[in-house]
BAFI-3210 file (N, C-alpha, C; in Angstrom, 3 decimals, decimal comma, padded with zeros to 6 digits):
// residues 176
n [1|2|3|4|5|6|7|8|9|10|11|12|13|14|15|16|17|18|19|20|21|22|23|24|25|26|27|28|29|30|31|32|33|34|35|36|37|38|39|40|41|42|43|44|45|46|47|48|49|50|51|52|53|54|55|56|57|58|59|60|61|62|63|64|65|66|67|68|69|70|71|72|73|74|75|76|77|78|79|80|81|82|83|84|85|86|87|88|89|90|91|92|93|94|95|96|97|98|99|100|101|102|103|104|105|106|107|108|109|110|111|112|113|114|115|116|117|118|119|120|121|122|123|124|125|126|127|128|129|130|131|132|133|134|135|136|137|138|139|140|141|142|143|144|145|146|147|148|149|150|151|152|153|154|155|156|157|158|159|160|161|162|163|164|165|166|167|168|169|170|171|172|173|174|175|176]
n.u [000,813|001,951|003,693|001,965|000,929|002,734|002,535|001,327|003,270|005,232|004,234|004,426|007,220|007,872|006,753|008,313|010,782|013,302|011,771|009,269|007,223|006,088|004,306|001,769|000,508|-000,883|-002,755|-001,996|000,647|000,127|-001,328|000,661|002,657|001,324|000,758|003,340|005,078|003,639|001,256|002,503|004,653|003,994|004,689|007,415|010,293|009,079|010,029|012,494|011,203|009,471|011,331|012,661|010,879|010,724|013,351|013,216|011,080|012,104|014,406|013,224|011,411|013,205|015,136|013,413|012,463|014,883|015,553|013,326|013,507|015,990|015,368|013,362|014,840|016,607|017,819|016,086|013,742|013,043|012,592|010,364|008,387|008,363|007,422|004,865|003,790|003,894|002,026|-000,222|-001,331|-002,801|-000,957|-000,855|000,763|001,007|000,830|003,247|005,007|004,523|005,601|004,995|003,842|005,804|008,324|007,673|007,187|009,747|011,377|010,147|010,689|013,495|013,847|012,504|014,155|016,514|015,639|015,018|017,545|018,902|017,642|017,700|019,308|017,731|015,635|016,949|017,697|015,124|014,087|015,861|015,259|012,684|013,151|014,267|014,264|012,403|014,090|016,612|016,344|017,149|017,674|016,766|019,027|021,107|020,841|021,510|024,230|025,227|024,830|026,631|029,031|029,213|029,200|030,193|029,792|028,780|026,964|024,665|023,436|022,678|020,833|019,870|019,717|017,566|015,500|015,606|014,880|012,252|011,188|011,631|009,933|007,401|006,896|006,909|005,507|004,996|005,724|007,552]
n.v [-001,186|001,212|001,760|002,465|004,878|006,953|009,579|011,013|010,672|012,170|014,700|014,794|014,684|017,148|018,846|018,389|019,165|021,779|024,909|023,937|024,289|026,707|026,212|025,696|023,341|020,071|020,366|022,868|022,274|020,359|021,902|023,805|022,163|021,107|023,488|024,672|022,655|020,765|018,043|015,490|015,768|014,807|012,218|011,888|009,947|007,530|005,554|004,405|003,308|001,387|-000,266|-001,278|-003,023|-005,816|-006,904|-006,389|-007,995|-010,492|-010,699|-010,464|-012,727|-014,776|-014,656|-015,058|-017,668|-019,096|-018,727|-019,927|-022,563|-023,266|-023,257|-025,269|-027,502|-027,631|-028,933|-027,995|-027,334|-029,836|-031,214|-029,859|-030,647|-033,410|-033,348|-032,389|-034,568|-036,470|-035,478|-036,353|-035,018|-034,673|-034,142|-032,001|-031,274|-028,521|-027,854|-028,919|-027,207|-024,840|-022,096|-020,782|-017,889|-016,065|-016,787|-016,490|-013,718|-012,773|-013,871|-012,617|-009,933|-009,880|-010,676|-008,566|-006,426|-007,143|-007,012|-004,304|-003,141|-004,142|-002,918|-000,246|001,826|002,492|003,831|006,091|007,343|007,805|009,657|011,767|012,437|013,406|015,756|017,364|020,310|021,576|022,885|021,747|019,084|015,665|012,386|009,125|007,439|009,288|010,746|008,797|008,385|010,943|011,054|009,063|010,144|012,455|011,546|008,993|005,366|004,947|007,074|006,190|004,817|006,522|007,338|004,813|003,389|004,568|003,897|001,097|000,629|001,472|-000,438|-002,815|-002,353|-002,111|-003,931|-006,828|-009,072|-008,712|-007,309|-004,291]
n.w [000,000|000,773|-001,324|-003,353|-002,541|-003,082|-004,054|-001,988|-000,078|-001,202|-000,783|001,995|002,225|001,066|002,976|005,274|004,469|004,409|004,772|004,285|006,139|005,502|003,518|004,358|005,365|004,450|002,313|001,298|000,494|-001,454|-003,359|-003,983|-005,143|-007,415|-008,793|-009,200|-010,096|-011,491|-011,994|-012,092|-010,447|-008,028|-008,099|-008,132|-007,843|-008,117|-009,893|-008,707|-006,498|-007,567|-008,846|-006,636|-005,458|-006,272|-005,588|-002,831|-001,934|-002,654|-001,035|001,523|001,673|001,059|003,169|005,333|004,797|004,949|007,669|008,870|007,920|008,997|011,720|011,846|011,187|013,201|016,375|018,403|016,958|015,874|018,222|019,193|017,342|017,878|020,522|020,063|018,726|020,787|022,541|021,426|019,326|016,169|013,415|010,711|007,571|007,503|010,244|011,129|009,986|011,209|013,174|015,504|017,335|018,487|017,395|014,713|014,589|015,289|013,223|011,043|011,610|011,443|008,764|007,495|008,215|006,889|004,210|004,053|004,476|002,249|000,096|000,630|-000,617|-002,875|-001,662|-000,672|-003,074|-004,082|-002,193|-002,578|-005,219|-004,831|-003,498|-005,367|-007,356|-010,140|-012,002|-011,699|-012,207|-012,171|-013,612|-012,266|-012,303|-012,734|-010,395|-008,510|-009,200|-008,624|-005,835|-004,983|-005,975|-004,389|-001,709|-001,562|-001,350|001,310|001,552|000,351|002,287|004,256|007,051|007,509|009,973|011,615|009,866|009,875|012,520|012,431|010,656|012,093|014,185|012,996|010,916|011,265|010,286|007,633|004,379|003,647]
ca.u [000,000|002,836|004,254|000,919|000,645|003,947|002,199|001,101|004,561|005,947|003,735|005,043|008,622|007,899|006,420|009,388|011,990|013,454|010,800|007,992|006,190|005,477|003,347|000,421|-000,084|-000,975|-003,474|-001,143|001,764|-000,445|-001,606|001,947|003,338|000,580|000,902|004,712|005,820|002,736|000,660|003,412|005,632|003,551|005,218|008,876|010,831|008,298|010,846|013,266|010,293|009,012|012,485|013,050|009,859|011,077|014,447|012,775|010,310|012,991|015,238|012,365|010,952|014,379|015,679|012,411|012,479|016,141|015,420|012,310|014,078|017,051|014,727|012,671|015,843|017,460|017,375|014,929|012,576|012,682|012,058|009,021|007,490|008,243|006,548|003,507|003,364|003,715|000,794|-001,325|-001,908|-002,749|-000,236|-000,854|002,024|001,001|001,161|004,666|005,765|004,168|006,687|004,511|003,795|007,026|009,354|007,211|007,455|011,192|011,878|009,623|011,423|014,848|013,720|012,158|015,356|017,436|015,079|015,171|018,971|019,306|017,038|017,707|019,790|016,614|014,901|017,747|017,539|013,740|013,962|016,639|014,470|011,543|013,590|014,788|013,394|012,243|015,211|017,803|015,835|018,002|017,049|017,074|020,412|021,983|020,761|022,310|025,639|025,548|024,918|027,892|030,128|029,294|029,418|030,628|028,795|028,071|025,868|023,468|022,876|022,425|019,502|019,430|019,400|016,170|014,602|015,569|014,094|010,856|010,818|011,581|008,783|006,097|006,736|007,417|004,802|004,761|006,759|007,423]
ca.v [000,000|002,371|002,046|003,077|006,227|007,760|010,985|011,601|010,703|013,309|015,880|014,749|015,048|018,598|019,533|018,284|019,780|023,175|025,820|023,248|024,811|027,884|025,786|025,723|022,020|019,099|020,929|023,913|021,626|019,745|022,974|024,368|021,227|021,062|024,789|025,011|021,559|019,929|016,885|014,350|015,982|013,984|010,863|011,856|008,835|006,317|004,539|003,603|002,552|000,207|-001,144|-001,918|-003,938|-007,225|-007,322|-006,340|-009,218|-011,656|-010,757|-010,736|-014,120|-015,649|-014,678|-015,675|-019,114|-019,639|-018,759|-020,924|-023,878|-023,516|-023,610|-026,555|-028,569|-027,566|-029,842|-027,405|-027,477|-031,260|-031,572|-029,283|-031,520|-034,671|-033,074|-032,283|-035,952|-037,132|-034,976|-036,975|-034,133|-035,096|-033,045|-031,853|-030,703|-027,120|-027,810|-029,221|-026,044|-023,679|-021,687|-020,143|-016,438|-015,336|-017,075|-015,881|-012,282|-012,573|-014,133|-011,561|-008,693|-010,031|-010,674|-007,201|-005,589|-007,496|-006,478|-002,845|-002,820|-004,486|-002,023|001,117|002,825|002,949|004,792|007,325|007,961|008,283|010,882|012,835|012,856|014,181|017,075|018,149|021,307|021,343|023,443|020,897|017,715|014,614|011,064|008,260|006,981|010,447|011,059|007,756|008,698|012,166|010,703|008,335|011,093|013,410|010,961|007,612|004,320|005,155|008,038|005,446|004,213|007,576|007,211|003,417|002,918|004,884|003,141|-000,269|000,646|001,563|-001,733|-003,797|-002,025|-002,110|-004,851|-008,175|-010,131|-008,394|-006,543|-002,845]
ca.w [000,000|000,871|-002,638|-004,170|-002,052|-003,206|-004,234|-000,672|000,597|-001,778|-000,065|003,326|002,049|000,843|004,219|006,259|003,907|004,832|004,160|004,095|007,040|004,874|002,502|004,921|005,590|003,360|001,159|000,742|-000,197|-002,657|-004,321|-004,395|-006,048|-008,682|-009,442|-009,597|-010,727|-012,264|-011,334|-011,986|-009,379|-006,903|-008,276|-008,217|-007,066|-008,334|-010,571|-007,758|-005,631|-008,305|-009,070|-005,378|-004,959|-006,489|-004,706|-001,440|-001,703|-002,760|000,169|002,671|001,709|001,090|004,537|006,199|004,551|005,488|009,130|009,209|007,642|009,976|012,982|011,741|011,101|014,391|017,441|019,083|016,082|015,811|019,535|019,252|016,572|018,646|021,659|019,546|018,462|022,080|023,141|020,713|018,320|014,768|012,776|009,256|007,084|007,918|011,674|011,299|009,505|012,026|014,054|016,713|017,131|018,840|016,392|013,465|014,700|015,270|011,867|010,179|011,884|010,890|007,300|007,101|008,358|005,793|002,969|004,117|004,291|000,882|-000,898|001,147|-001,585|-003,708|-000,836|-000,641|-004,397|-004,170|-001,400|-003,229|-006,374|-004,359|-003,050|-006,488|-007,968|-011,577|-012,765|-011,592|-012,181|-012,710|-013,681|-011,119|-012,414|-012,519|-008,967|-007,853|-009,459|-007,887|-004,414|-004,780|-006,184|-003,285|-000,383|-001,636|-001,109|002,584|001,397|-000,050|003,504|005,245|007,641|007,546|011,333|011,967|008,994|010,387|013,752|012,017|010,086|013,174|015,022|012,334|009,807|011,520|009,575|006,235|003,699|003,707]
c.u [000,864|003,388|003,237|000,714|001,853|003,640|001,994|002,395|005,415|005,515|004,367|006,505|008,756|007,660|007,558|010,703|012,096|012,504|009,425|006,873|005,460|004,408|001,924|-000,234|-000,180|-001,639|-002,641|000,026|001,291|-000,676|-000,318|002,635|002,646|000,819|002,324|005,427|004,950|002,299|001,658|004,529|005,256|004,173|006,716|009,371|010,071|009,141|011,712|012,386|009,829|010,159|012,856|012,069|010,253|012,253|014,040|011,999|011,183|013,845|014,380|011,996|012,106|014,947|014,690|012,422|013,748|016,050|014,432|012,850|015,156|016,448|014,093|013,634|016,791|016,970|016,131|013,647|012,108|012,056|010,628|008,019|007,295|007,310|005,094|002,946|003,057|002,427|-000,429|-001,983|-001,748|-002,130|-000,355|000,516|002,129|001,392|002,654|005,546|005,490|005,278|006,204|004,636|005,102|008,107|008,964|007,487|008,951|011,763|011,394|010,365|012,831|014,803|013,382|013,352|016,352|016,944|015,239|016,620|019,411|018,794|017,052|018,287|018,694|015,799|015,637|017,614|016,139|013,576|014,691|015,891|013,300|011,930|014,132|013,757|013,415|013,472|016,443|017,445|016,792|017,212|017,413|018,535|021,394|021,981|021,597|023,799|026,070|025,702|026,247|029,084|030,313|029,656|029,908|029,482|028,082|026,897|024,569|022,769|022,638|020,988|019,003|019,001|017,980|015,161|014,484|014,751|012,603|010,377|010,677|010,345|007,458|005,883|007,140|006,734|004,603|005,879|006,491|007,086]
c.v [001,261|002,757|002,774|004,541|007,148|009,233|011,684|011,640|011,844|014,591|015,940|015,181|016,552|019,356|019,490|018,854|021,216|024,090|025,209|023,773|026,006|027,502|025,676|024,366|021,187|019,704|022,022|023,330|020,990|020,813|023,582|023,469|021,167|022,349|025,013|023,912|020,631|018,684|015,756|014,559|015,183|012,587|010,821|010,719|007,541|005,206|003,752|002,792|001,271|-000,781|-001,894|-002,981|-005,409|-007,664|-007,332|-007,605|-010,455|-011,802|-011,119|-012,215|-015,107|-015,781|-015,363|-017,201|-019,774|-019,770|-019,834|-022,330|-024,244|-023,928|-025,001|-027,733|-028,578|-028,586|-029,310|-027,572|-028,916|-031,714|-031,057|-030,173|-032,849|-034,473|-032,964|-033,676|-036,668|-036,717|-035,514|-036,093|-034,752|-033,936|-033,093|-031,310|-029,237|-026,990|-028,020|-028,058|-024,782|-023,370|-021,197|-018,638|-015,702|-015,547|-016,473|-014,381|-011,991|-012,771|-013,069|-010,254|-008,754|-009,971|-009,275|-006,270|-005,880|-006,926|-004,962|-002,451|-003,074|-003,485|-000,555|002,147|003,336|004,010|006,129|008,067|008,549|009,601|012,050|013,339|013,739|015,587|017,949|019,171|021,094|021,782|022,532|019,412|016,752|013,312|010,261|007,840|008,129|010,861|010,070|008,075|009,924|011,881|010,016|009,261|012,016|012,767|009,534|006,644|004,520|006,144|007,358|004,812|005,239|007,449|005,793|002,975|003,308|004,111|001,689|-000,353|000,712|000,218|-002,773|-003,589|-002,282|-003,204|-006,297|-009,273|-009,849|-007,592|-005,070|-002,304]
c.w [000,000|-000,494|-003,521|-003,791|-002,130|-003,374|-002,905|000,136|000,066|-001,083|001,320|003,231|001,857|002,146|005,235|005,757|004,414|004,052|003,989|004,956|006,435|003,850|003,049|005,057|004,331|002,132|000,496|-000,033|-001,500|-003,734|-004,859|-005,420|-007,406|-009,469|-009,978|-010,373|-011,568|-011,491|-011,114|-010,972|-008,137|-006,953|-008,532|-007,338|-007,248|-008,959|-009,579|-006,809|-006,306|-008,503|-007,796|-004,903|-005,116|-005,618|-003,232|-001,085|-001,719|-001,506|001,379|002,743|001,720|002,492|005,474|006,034|005,083|007,007|009,578|009,024|008,659|011,316|012,908|011,676|012,301|015,421|018,170|018,261|015,985|017,120|019,689|018,524|017,296|019,830|021,221|019,258|019,773|022,755|022,429|019,669|016,934|013,990|011,259|008,849|007,510|009,390|011,901|010,851|010,322|013,026|015,414|016,572|017,428|017,789|015,037|013,472|014,603|013,870|010,884|010,361|011,284|009,361|006,790|007,176|007,243|004,468|002,920|003,843|002,849|-000,146|-000,464|000,166|-002,524|-002,969|-000,786|-001,971|-004,527|-003,411|-002,055|-004,457|-005,943|-003,943|-004,180|-006,943|-009,474|-012,383|-012,749|-011,588|-012,881|-012,793|-012,432|-011,140|-012,146|-011,046|-008,168|-007,988|-008,655|-006,389|-004,126|-004,969|-004,984|-001,954|-000,386|-001,372|000,238|002,483|000,982|001,156|004,599|005,743|007,757|008,945|011,751|011,119|009,454|011,671|013,443|011,470|011,181|014,040|014,320|011,298|010,110|010,727|008,099|005,662|003,843|002,349]
res [x|x|x|x|x|x|x|x|x|x|x|x|x|x|x|x|x|x|x|x|x|x|x|x|x|x|x|x|x|x|x|x|x|x|x|x|x|x|x|x|x|x|x|x|x|x|x|x|x|x|x|x|x|x|x|x|x|x|x|x|x|x|x|x|x|x|x|x|x|x|x|x|x|x|x|x|x|x|x|x|x|x|x|x|x|x|x|x|x|x|x|x|x|x|x|x|x|x|x|x|x|x|x|x|x|x|x|x|x|x|x|x|x|x|x|x|x|x|x|x|x|x|x|x|x|x|x|x|x|x|x|x|x|x|x|x|x|x|x|x|x|x|x|x|x|x|x|x|x|x|x|x|x|x|x|x|x|x|x|x|x|x|x|x|x|x|x|x|x|x|x|x|x|x|x|x]
***
């Protein structure tokens, strides 16, 4: 859902940027952007967002499956299934693959953090595109190159820690 609402996130970015308070809130920022930059300015940064979706999903589900498989094949996971059998429970294949809520939350949080870290450079490019003014507008690739030229590879990860904290707090069972 977050990926679909990029236009509204662009408004938020405009409001928190220096001078954004002078725009008069969400409606004022919306009107300002339409008037000065056109309707499509609401979707600056859409390309890196779309490009990041597939790798983000692949990393999230890949890491989650690795963690789940590692647990199910661990002595603790095997013991859990044996205990379920001893209690006389009829176990379906789904029951045998169930991790329980705590382990599911933990694995989801770890997988979400890995996906966020892997695709975070796309987020940095997206934000930088949103802050560009029409006169100095660069493409996604040119923006990426400019970020690396100005700050090196570490610049692509500026702000990653707060973003990871947000993911760990809000996305343990789903993708961002």
